[in-house]
C-alpha positions as CSV (number, residue, x, y, z in Angstrom):
1,X,0.0,0.0,0.0
2,X,1.5,3.3,-1.1
3,X,1.7,6.3,1.2
4,X,2.4,10.0,0.4
5,X,5.8,11.3,1.3
6,X,5.5,12.1,5.0
7,X,5.9,15.4,6.6
8,X,8.9,16.0,8.9
9,X,8.3,14.3,12.2
10,X,8.5,16.4,15.4
11,X,12.0,17.0,16.8
12,X,13.1,15.7,20.1
13,X,12.8,19.2,21.5
14,X,9.2,19.5,20.2
15,X,8.3,16.1,21.8
16,X,9.8,17.2,25.1
17,X,7.6,20.4,25.0
18,X,4.5,18.4,24.2
19,X,5.0,16.1,27.2
20,X,6.1,18.8,29.7
21,X,2.8,19.6,31.5
22,X,2.4,22.6,33.8
23,X,0.1,20.6,36.0
24,X,1.1,17.3,37.4
25,X,-0.8,14.0,37.5
26,X,-4.1,15.0,35.9
27,X,-6.0,11.9,34.8
28,X,-8.6,11.1,32.2
29,X,-10.2,7.9,30.7
30,X,-12.0,6.7,27.6
31,X,-14.3,3.6,27.7
32,X,-15.4,1.7,24.6
33,X,-19.0,0.5,25.1
34,X,-20.8,-2.0,22.9
35,X,-24.1,-1.0,21.4
36,X,-26.6,-3.9,21.5
37,X,-29.9,-4.8,19.9
38,X,-32.5,-4.8,22.7
39,X,-34.1,-8.0,21.5
40,X,-31.3,-10.2,20.4
41,X,-28.4,-8.6,22.4
42,X,-26.2,-9.0,19.3
43,X,-24.1,-6.1,18.1
44,X,-26.0,-3.5,16.1
45,X,-24.4,-0.9,13.8
46,X,-26.3,2.0,15.5
47,X,-23.5,3.8,17.2
48,X,-23.1,6.5,14.4
49,X,-26.7,7.5,14.7
50,X,-26.4,7.6,18.5
51,X,-23.3,9.7,18.2
52,X,-25.0,12.2,16.0
53,X,-28.0,12.4,18.4
54,X,-25.8,13.0,21.4
55,X,-24.1,15.9,19.5
56,X,-21.1,16.2,21.9
57,X,-17.8,15.5,20.3
58,X,-15.9,16.3,23.5
59,X,-17.6,13.6,25.4
60,X,-18.4,11.0,22.7
61,X,-16.4,9.5,19.8
62,X,-17.0,7.0,17.1
63,X,-15.0,3.8,16.8
64,X,-13.9,1.6,13.9
65,X,-16.8,-0.7,14.8
66,X,-20.2,1.0,14.2
67,X,-21.4,-1.0,17.2
68,X,-19.2,0.8,19.7
69,X,-19.5,4.2,21.3
70,X,-16.6,5.7,23.1
71,X,-17.3,7.8,26.2
72,X,-14.6,10.3,27.3
73,X,-14.1,11.9,30.7
74,X,-12.8,15.4,31.2
75,X,-9.4,16.1,32.5
76,X,-9.6,15.2,36.2
77,X,-7.5,15.1,39.4
78,X,-8.8,11.9,40.9
79,X,-10.1,8.5,39.8
80,X,-13.4,9.3,41.6
81,X,-13.8,12.4,39.5
82,X,-13.2,10.3,36.3
83,X,-15.9,7.9,37.5
84,X,-18.4,10.7,37.9
85,X,-17.6,12.1,34.5
86,X,-18.1,8.7,32.8
87,X,-21.3,8.0,34.8
88,X,-22.7,11.3,33.5
89,X,-21.7,10.3,30.0
90,X,-23.3,6.9,30.4
91,X,-26.6,8.5,31.7
92,X,-26.8,10.8,28.7
93,X,-26.1,8.1,26.2
94,X,-28.7,5.7,27.8
95,X,-31.3,8.5,27.6
96,X,-30.5,9.1,23.9
97,X,-30.3,5.4,23.0
98,X,-34.0,5.0,22.3
99,X,-34.1,1.4,23.7
100,X,-30.6,0.4,22.4
101,X,-28.5,-1.3,25.1
102,X,-25.0,-0.4,26.2
103,X,-22.6,-3.0,27.6
104,X,-19.0,-2.8,28.9
105,X,-17.0,-5.9,28.2
106,X,-13.7,-6.8,26.5
107,X,-15.4,-8.4,23.5
108,X,-18.9,-9.4,22.5
109,X,-19.3,-13.1,23.3
110,X,-21.2,-14.3,20.2
111,X,-20.8,-11.7,17.4
112,X,-18.9,-12.9,14.3
113,X,-15.6,-11.3,13.3
114,X,-16.9,-10.3,9.8
115,X,-19.3,-7.8,11.4
116,X,-19.5,-4.3,9.9
117,X,-16.8,-1.7,9.9
118,X,-17.4,2.1,10.0
119,X,-17.6,3.9,6.7
120,X,-15.2,6.8,7.5
121,X,-12.3,7.0,5.1
122,X,-9.7,6.2,7.8
123,X,-11.6,3.0,8.7
124,X,-12.0,1.8,5.1
125,X,-8.3,2.5,4.6
126,X,-7.4,0.4,7.6
127,X,-9.7,-2.4,6.3
128,X,-8.1,-2.3,2.9
129,X,-4.6,-2.6,4.5
130,X,-5.2,-5.1,7.3
131,X,-8.3,-7.1,6.2
132,X,-9.3,-9.7,8.7
133,X,-7.1,-8.1,11.3
134,X,-9.3,-5.0,11.4
135,X,-12.5,-7.1,11.7
136,X,-11.0,-9.0,14.6
137,X,-9.6,-5.9,16.2
138,X,-12.9,-4.1,15.9
139,X,-14.5,-6.7,18.2
140,X,-12.2,-5.7,21.1
141,X,-13.3,-3.0,23.5
142,X,-11.0,-1.4,26.1
143,X,-10.6,1.1,28.8
144,X,-7.9,3.7,28.2
145,X,-6.4,5.8,30.9
146,X,-4.3,9.0,30.3
147,X,-2.0,10.6,32.9
148,X,-0.2,13.8,32.4
149,X,3.2,14.2,34.0
150,X,5.1,17.4,34.7
151,X,8.6,17.2,33.3
152,X,9.3,15.6,30.0
153,X,12.3,13.5,31.1
154,X,10.4,12.4,34.2
155,X,7.4,11.4,31.9
156,X,9.7,9.3,29.7
157,X,11.2,7.5,32.6
158,X,7.8,6.8,34.1
159,X,6.5,5.5,30.7
160,X,9.4,3.1,30.3
161,X,8.9,1.7,33.8
162,X,5.0,1.6,33.7
163,X,5.1,-0.9,30.9
164,X,5.7,-3.7,33.4
165,X,2.4,-3.0,35.0
166,X,0.3,-3.8,31.9
167,X,-0.1,-7.6,32.5
168,X,-1.5,-7.0,36.0
169,X,-4.1,-4.8,34.5
170,X,-5.0,-7.4,31.9
171,X,-5.4,-10.0,34.6
172,X,-7.4,-7.9,36.9
173,X,-9.7,-6.6,34.1
174,X,-10.2,-9.9,32.2
175,X,-13.8,-10.4,31.4
176,X,-14.2,-11.8,27.9
177,X,-13.7,-15.6,27.7
178,X,-16.1,-16.1,24.8
179,X,-15.7,-15.3,21.1
180,X,-18.0,-16.0,18.2
181,X,-20.3,-18.1,20.4
182,X,-17.6,-20.4,21.8
183,X,-15.6,-20.6,25.0
184,X,-12.1,-19.6,24.1
185,X,-10.5,-21.2,27.1
186,X,-8.9,-17.8,27.8
187,X,-9.7,-15.3,30.6
188,X,-10.0,-12.6,27.9
189,X,-9.8,-12.8,24.1
190,X,-9.2,-9.1,23.8
191,X,-5.4,-9.4,23.6
192,X,-5.7,-12.0,20.9
193,X,-8.1,-9.9,18.9
194,X,-6.0,-6.8,19.3
195,X,-2.9,-8.7,18.2
196,X,-4.5,-9.4,14.9
197,X,-3.3,-5.9,14.1
198,X,0.4,-4.9,14.2
199,X,2.1,-2.9,16.9
200,X,-0.1,-4.0,19.8
201,X,1.1,-5.6,23.0
202,X,4.3,-4.3,24.7
203,X,6.2,-1.4,23.1
204,X,9.8,-0.6,23.6
205,X,11.4,1.3,26.5
206,X,12.9,4.3,24.6
207,X,15.3,5.6,27.2
208,X,15.6,9.0,25.5
209,X,13.6,11.5,23.6
210,X,16.0,11.1,20.7
211,X,15.2,7.4,20.5
212,X,11.5,8.2,20.5
213,X,12.0,10.8,17.8
214,X,13.9,8.2,15.7
215,X,11.1,5.7,16.1
216,X,8.5,8.2,14.8
217,X,10.9,9.4,12.1
218,X,11.4,5.8,10.9
219,X,7.6,5.2,10.8
220,X,6.9,8.3,8.8
221,X,9.9,8.3,6.4
222,X,9.6,4.6,5.6
223,X,5.8,5.0,5.1
224,X,5.2,2.0,7.3
225,X,3.7,3.9,10.2
226,X,2.9,7.4,8.9
227,X,0.6,8.2,11.8
228,X,2.1,7.7,15.4
229,X,-1.4,6.9,16.7
230,X,-1.0,3.6,14.9
231,X,1.5,2.5,17.5
232,X,-1.3,0.7,19.5
233,X,0.8,-0.5,22.4
234,X,-0.7,-1.3,25.8
235,X,1.3,1.6,27.2
236,X,2.4,4.4,24.9
237,X,3.4,8.0,24.7
238,X,0.4,9.7,23.1
239,X,1.8,12.5,20.9
240,X,-1.6,14.1,20.4
241,X,-2.4,14.6,24.1
242,X,1.2,14.6,25.5
243,X,0.1,12.0,28.1
244,X,1.1,8.5,29.1
245,X,-1.7,6.4,27.8
246,X,-2.5,2.9,29.2
247,X,-4.6,0.7,26.9
248,X,-4.3,-2.7,28.6
249,X,-7.6,-3.2,30.4
250,X,-10.8,-4.7,29.1
251,X,-13.8,-2.4,29.1
252,X,-15.8,-2.8,32.2
253,X,-19.6,-3.0,33.0
254,X,-19.3,-1.8,36.6
255,X,-18.2,1.8,37.2
256,X,-16.7,0.5,40.5
257,X,-14.3,-1.5,38.4
258,X,-13.6,1.4,36.1
259,X,-12.7,3.5,39.1
260,X,-10.5,0.8,40.4
261,X,-8.5,0.4,37.2
262,X,-8.1,4.1,36.7
263,X,-6.9,4.4,40.4
264,X,-4.2,1.8,39.9
265,X,-2.8,3.6,36.8
266,X,-3.0,7.0,38.5
267,X,-1.4,5.8,41.7
268,X,1.3,3.8,39.8
269,X,2.3,6.9,37.8
270,X,2.3,9.0,41.1
271,X,4.5,6.3,42.7
272,X,7.0,6.2,39.9
273,X,7.2,10.0,39.8
274,X,8.0,10.1,43.5
275,X,10.7,7.4,43.1
276,X,12.2,9.3,40.1
277,X,12.1,12.5,42.1
278,X,14.0,10.7,44.9
279,X,16.8,9.9,42.5
280,X,15.9,6.2,41.9
281,X,16.7,4.8,38.5
282,X,13.4,3.4,37.4
283,X,13.4,-0.2,36.0
284,X,12.6,-0.7,32.3
285,X,12.0,-4.4,31.8
286,X,12.6,-6.2,28.6
287,X,9.7,-6.7,26.2
288,X,10.1,-10.5,26.5
289,X,9.5,-10.5,30.2
290,X,6.4,-8.3,29.9
291,X,5.0,-10.2,27.0
292,X,5.2,-13.5,28.9
293,X,3.2,-12.0,31.7
294,X,0.7,-10.5,29.2
295,X,0.1,-13.9,27.7
296,X,-0.3,-15.5,31.1
297,X,-2.7,-12.7,32.2
298,X,-4.9,-13.2,29.1
299,X,-4.9,-17.0,29.4
300,X,-5.5,-17.4,33.1
301,X,-6.5,-14.0,34.5
302,X,-6.3,-14.0,38.2
303,X,-6.3,-17.8,38.4
304,X,-2.8,-18.3,37.0
305,X,0.8,-17.3,37.8
306,X,2.9,-14.4,36.7
307,X,6.6,-13.7,36.8
308,X,7.1,-11.4,39.7
309,X,9.7,-8.9,38.3
310,X,10.7,-8.0,41.9
311,X,12.0,-11.6,42.6
312,X,12.4,-13.0,39.1
313,X,10.2,-16.1,39.4
314,X,6.5,-17.2,39.0
315,X,4.1,-16.4,41.8
316,X,0.2,-16.6,41.9
317,X,-1.2,-13.6,40.0
318,X,-3.3,-12.6,42.9
319,X,-0.3,-12.4,45.2
320,X,1.7,-10.3,42.7
321,X,-1.2,-7.8,42.2
322,X,-2.0,-7.7,46.0
323,X,1.7,-6.7,46.6
324,X,1.4,-4.1,43.9
325,X,-1.7,-2.6,45.6
326,X,0.1,-2.6,48.9
327,X,3.1,-0.7,47.3
328,X,0.7,1.8,45.8
329,X,-1.2,2.6,48.9
330,X,0.9,5.6,49.9
331,X,0.8,7.1,46.4
332,X,-3.0,6.5,46.3
333,X,-3.4,8.6,49.5
334,X,-1.4,11.5,47.8
335,X,-3.4,11.4,44.5
336,X,-6.8,10.8,45.9
337,X,-7.2,7.2,44.7
338,X,-7.6,5.4,48.1
339,X,-11.3,4.4,47.3
340,X,-10.3,3.1,43.9
341,X,-7.5,1.0,45.3
342,X,-10.0,-0.4,47.8
343,X,-12.3,-1.4,44.9
344,X,-9.3,-3.0,43.2
345,X,-8.7,-5.2,46.2
346,X,-12.3,-6.3,46.0
347,X,-11.8,-7.2,42.3
348,X,-9.0,-9.6,43.5
349,X,-11.7,-11.7,45.3
350,X,-13.6,-12.4,42.1
351,X,-13.2,-14.8,39.1
352,X,-15.1,-12.9,36.5
353,X,-14.4,-15.2,33.5
354,X,-15.8,-18.1,35.5
355,X,-18.9,-16.1,36.4
356,X,-19.5,-15.4,32.7
357,X,-19.1,-19.0,31.9
358,X,-21.6,-20.0,34.5
359,X,-24.2,-17.6,33.2
360,X,-23.6,-18.7,29.7
361,X,-23.9,-22.4,30.6
362,X,-27.1,-21.9,32.6
363,X,-28.9,-19.2,30.5
364,X,-27.0,-18.7,27.2
365,X,-24.8,-16.0,25.8
366,X,-27.7,-13.5,25.0
367,X,-28.6,-13.6,28.7
368,X,-25.0,-12.9,29.6
369,X,-25.1,-9.8,27.3
370,X,-28.3,-8.7,29.0
371,X,-26.7,-9.0,32.4
372,X,-23.7,-7.0,31.2
373,X,-26.0,-4.3,29.8
374,X,-27.9,-4.1,33.1
375,X,-24.7,-3.7,35.0
376,X,-23.4,-1.0,32.6
377,X,-26.6,1.0,32.7
378,X,-26.9,0.8,36.5
379,X,-25.5,4.3,37.0
């Protein structure tokens, strides 16, 4: 596929300026919710019409799947504030939906991967280039968290270290064991769906702004990645917003769980900032180590084991994540995320994939979708 000659990519100095925020540790989130037929609970390509009726491009966005609506919070200072913003967004969307149902889950459990793709030129271009990968990727629905960090070098060091946290978020948020009407055997299929497109999973630790600039320059000058937004890594430096963006979690039905996941990211960034400020050299683990844990998290969720990077060997995932939450408690108190961390501890006591399997076995997958919609709309 041919691309036009790219413009000059931003210099390292320009990138530094974009990521050097005057206010520290603001947080925002985006959640991708499925739009369901109220009778069959299958996906329905009604999101573009719902988006137009809502008429608020700050709060709502269209996705590559016309059966997804993205709700965006404002720029907030705490995870609780993010929750309130998203709750208001859900309420307005439900009121405008005209009977359509909204559901937060990592992937629809029985929709087929050759479902519809949005008609915008950028979506049709992606479909032409990636074919089935786009159709599979469009079935995935996530929760994305943005945190702004004051000080560009500080932000880069935090990004490189934060990558290690992504598998824990995958395991804690995993809620999509079904795909195309079958049990995948996984805790979540979302990672597998996302990986059908290139440049997902774990991105590199850059180490310097010059290295990041060189990566963007290579993408644009080669024509392979002319738009940096197509680096779809689980943790990335978002050049549009100048934020560290976390894209690892499945979308969630419960706003309690949304708040918990946002709080973990917010507190983890605050913790890494404090350690950097104290002169600590933050660890930047190898892609191989993080990818191993990502696979384990998607396969087993909280029921499996992960490599504890603190000690270098396998431990139960719940123990690894519980230790992480203990470590983040002090930072959570400083950034107003204590309630969210408490909710995250409650998530450790559940086995959501098993709960979904039990509902599907007793009542069927449409009933599971109805339950997810009810939880999503209970705001």
